[in-house]
C-alpha positions in Angstrom: 9.6 14.5 12.4 5.9 14.1 11.7 5.0 17.0 9.4 3.7 17.2 5.9 1.7 14.2 4.6 1.6 10.8 6.2 -0.3 7.9 4.8 -2.7 5.9 7.0 -1.8 2.7 5.2 -4.4 0.1 4.4 -3.5 -3.5 5.4 -3.7 -5.7 2.3 -5.1 -9.2 2.8 -4.7 -12.2 0.5 -7.7 -14.1 -0.7 -7.5 -16.5 2.2 -7.7 -13.6 4.6 -4.1 -13.6 5.7 -1.8 -10.6 5.7 -0.5 -10.1 2.1 3.1 -9.3 3.1 4.4 -9.0 -0.5 1.7 -6.5 -1.4 2.3 -4.6 1.9 6.0 -4.2 0.9 5.0 -3.0 -2.6 2.6 -0.4 -1.1 5.2 0.9 1.3 7.8 1.2 -1.5 5.2 3.0 -3.7 4.6 5.5 -1.0 8.3 6.2 -0.6 8.9 6.5 -4.3 6.1 9.1 -4.5 7.8 11.2 -1.9 5.6 10.7 1.2 6.8 12.4 4.4 5.9 9.6 6.8 4.0 6.3 7.1 1.2 5.2 9.5 0.7 1.5 9.6 -2.0 -0.2 11.7 -4.3 2.7 12.2 -8.1 2.2 11.7 -7.6 2.6 8.0 -5.3 -0.4 8.4 -8.2 -2.3 9.9 -6.4 -2.5 13.2 -9.4 -3.7 15.2 -9.5 -6.9 13.2 -5.8 -7.9 13.2 -4.2 -9.9 15.9 -1.3 -8.6 18.0 1.1 -10.7 16.1 -0.2 -9.5 12.8 -0.1 -5.9 14.0 3.5 -6.1 15.0 4.4 -7.9 11.8 2.8 -5.1 9.6 4.8 -2.5 11.6 7.9 -4.5 11.2 7.4 -4.8 7.4 6.8 -1.1 7.1 9.9 -0.3 9.1 12.0 -2.7 7.0 10.8 -1.2 3.7 11.1 2.4 5.0 14.7 1.6 5.9 15.2 5.0 7.5 14.1 6.9 4.5 10.9 8.1 6.1 9.6 7.9 9.7 7.1 5.3 10.7 4.3 6.4 13.1 2.7 3.1 14.2 -0.8 2.8 15.3 -1.1 1.8 18.9 -4.5 2.5 20.5 -7.4 0.9 22.3 -9.8 1.1 25.2 -7.7 -0.7 27.9 -4.6 1.4 28.9 -2.5 -1.6 30.0 -3.0 -3.4 26.7 -2.3 -0.2 24.7 1.0 0.2 26.6 1.9 -3.4 25.8 1.1 -2.9 22.1 3.1 0.4 22.1 6.1 -1.4 23.6 5.8 -4.0 20.9 5.8 -1.4 18.1 8.8 0.2 19.7 10.7 -3.1 19.6 9.7 -3.4 15.9 11.6 -0.1 15.2 8.7 2.4 15.0 9.8 6.0 15.2 6.6 7.1 16.9 3.1 6.1 17.9 -0.4 7.3 16.8 -2.7 6.4 19.6 -6.5 6.8 19.2 -8.6 7.7 22.1 -10.2 4.9 24.1 -13.4 4.1 22.3 -16.8 2.8 23.6 -15.9 3.4 27.3 -16.0 7.2 26.7 -13.6 8.4 29.4 -13.8 11.9 30.8 -11.2 14.5 30.0 -9.4 13.5 33.2 -9.5 9.9 32.1 -8.1 10.8 28.7 -5.3 12.7 30.4 -4.4 9.9 32.7 -4.5 7.4 29.8 -2.1 9.3 27.7 0.0 10.2 30.8 0.5 6.5 31.5 1.4 5.7 27.9 3.9 8.6 27.7 5.5 7.5 31.0 5.8 3.9 29.9 7.0 4.3 26.3 9.6 6.9 25.4 8.7 7.1 21.7 7.0 10.3 20.4 3.2 10.0 20.7 0.6 11.7 18.5 -2.9 11.7 20.0 -5.6 10.7 17.6 -8.9 12.5 18.3 -11.8 11.2 16.2 -15.1 11.7 18.1 -17.2 10.4 15.2 -15.8 6.9 15.6 -14.8 6.8 19.2 -17.6 8.7 21.0 -15.1 11.0 22.8 -13.6 14.3 22.0 -10.1 15.5 23.2 -10.7 19.1 24.2 -8.0 21.7 23.4 -7.4 22.2 27.1 -6.6 18.5 27.6 -4.2 18.5 24.6 -2.5 21.5 26.2 -2.1 19.6 29.5 -0.7 16.6 27.6 1.8 18.7 25.7 3.7 19.1 29.0 5.0 15.6 28.4 8.0 15.9 26.1 7.1 12.8 24.1 3.5 13.7 23.4 4.3 15.7 20.3 1.1 16.2 18.4 -2.5 15.4 17.6 -4.3 14.0 14.6 -7.4 16.2 14.7 -10.3 14.5 13.0 -13.2 16.2 14.8 -14.2 18.1 11.6 -14.6 21.2 13.8 -12.6 24.0 12.4 -13.2 26.2 15.4 -11.9 23.5 17.7 -8.8 23.1 15.5 -8.1 26.8 15.7 -8.4 26.6 19.5 -6.0 23.6 19.6 -3.4 25.5 17.6 -3.9 28.5 20.0 -3.5 26.5 23.2 -0.7 24.1 22.4 3.0 25.1 22.5 4.8 26.2 19.3 6.2 23.1 17.5 3.4 20.8 18.7 2.3 19.0 15.6 -1.4 19.6 14.7 -2.3 17.3 11.9 -5.5 17.0 9.9 -7.4 13.8 10.1 -9.6 14.8 7.2 -8.2 15.1 3.6 -10.7 17.6 2.5 -10.0 20.2 5.2 -6.2 20.0 5.3 -5.7 23.3 3.5 -8.0 25.0 6.1 -6.1 23.5 9.0 -2.7 24.4 7.6 -3.9 27.9 6.9 -4.6 28.2 10.6 -1.1 27.0 11.4 -1.4 23.3 11.3 1.6 21.1 10.3 0.1 18.6 7.9 -2.1 15.6 7.3 -2.5 11.9 8.1 -4.3 10.9 4.9 -6.5 8.2 3.5 -6.5 9.5 -0.1 -2.7 9.3 -0.2 -3.1 5.5 -0.3 -4.3 6.2 -3.9 -2.5 9.5 -4.7 0.5 9.8 -2.4 2.4 12.3 -4.6 -0.6 14.6 -5.0 -1.6 14.7 -1.3 2.1 15.3 -0.4 2.1 18.2 -2.8 -0.9 19.8 -1.2 0.8 19.8 2.2 4.1 21.1 0.7 2.4 23.9 -1.1 0.7 24.9 2.1 3.9 24.8 4.1 5.5 27.0 1.5 2.6 29.5 1.6 1.4 28.7 -1.9 -2.3 28.0 -1.1 -3.4 28.7 -4.6 -1.3 25.7 -5.9 -2.7 23.6 -3.0 -6.3 24.5 -3.9 -5.7 23.6 -7.6 -4.8 20.0 -6.6 -7.6 19.8 -4.1 -10.1 20.9 -6.7 -9.0 18.1 -9.0 -9.1 15.4 -6.3 -11.8 16.5 -3.9 -14.3 14.0 -5.5 -11.8 11.2 -4.6 -11.4 12.5 -1.0 -15.2 12.5 -0.7 -15.9 9.1 -2.3 -13.4 7.4 0.1 -16.0 8.1 2.8 -19.1 7.1 0.8 -19.2 4.2 3.2 -17.2 3.5 6.4 -13.5 3.8 6.0 -11.5 1.8 4.8 -14.1 -0.1 2.7 -14.1 2.5 -0.2 -10.4 3.2 -0.3 -9.5 -0.5 -0.4 -12.1 -1.1 -3.1 -10.6 1.8 -5.1 -7.1 0.4 -4.7 -8.2 -3.0 -5.8 -9.7 -1.3 -8.9 -6.3 0.3 -9.5 -4.6 -3.1 -9.3 -2.8 -2.3 -6.1 -4.3 -4.9 -3.7 -6.9 -7.7 -3.5 -10.5 -6.6 -2.6 -10.5 -8.4 0.7 -11.7 -7.1 4.1 -12.2 -8.7 7.5 -15.6 -8.8 9.1 -17.3 -6.6 10.2 -15.8 -4.7 7.2 -17.4 -5.8 3.9 -17.2 -4.7 0.3 -19.0 -1.5 -0.6 -22.4 -1.9 -2.2 -22.7 -2.2 -5.9 -24.0 1.4 -6.1 -21.1 2.7 -4.1 -18.6 0.6 -6.2 -20.0 2.2 -9.3 -19.5 5.7 -7.9 -15.9 4.8 -6.8 -15.1 3.6 -10.2 -16.5 6.7 -11.9 -14.5 8.9 -9.7 -11.3 6.9 -10.3 -12.0 7.2 -14.1 -12.6 10.9 -13.9 -9.3 11.3 -11.9 -7.4 9.2 -14.4 -6.4 6.7 -11.9 -7.5 3.4 -13.5 -4.5 3.3 -15.8 -2.2 2.6 -12.9 -1.2 -1.0 -12.2 0.6 -2.6 -9.3 
């Protein structure tokens, strides 16, 4: 179900700071029209730490409604208190999500056994397919390949979003987990490398801006046409890089606002990129021919 390219959707806010539901619906439809393989609302790119439980579930509900069975919805459901994560996951299930993307507990830095017990409790409580999200740079904890192999014994723990940036670790993950376990890149720029090792796709930030192109990269890789994938990557690598000139999702939301796709509104502690960063973002968008697009 969760192969190819999935978009880690931004959460659009109106000028008053509320969820911009009409824009959210437009963004989801835009993704589907571009051929995206699946959608990921309420991840960290969706500013999940700064939206309420009610808002979180509403964004998932809107995504499910607009997807309307055309593409799967992998809803974000993570946190640092296992009981609350389970309650959030249960809420996402009630909203109709097809699966859960669950980031590792952050700040409290559990041991590998703690991680195993956390995901075990989640898997036993909620029957939806679960994709583990390992992103040490933002959570302070790494999910080791051996831990992922243990977790793969649960039928509904079906994959991992691997955002360690460590290619050797990714190779070891693919080696240790069972065949069919979905190993997805959490970094746009190294998707081709991961898929060359046997990975199954990508959960992307850049596909907010260029869903068709990021989807094409993963489809070319799945078809074994890595030359075609590299050609697209060569064109859009500056965009993939500039999206992380400051903390995600500040740059990608700024870029999408420049493209006329959303309002440039974040919730604290997220703030607009600096003027210098905004100038670089605009220059990359211009070079990539993306400023002609309007909402």
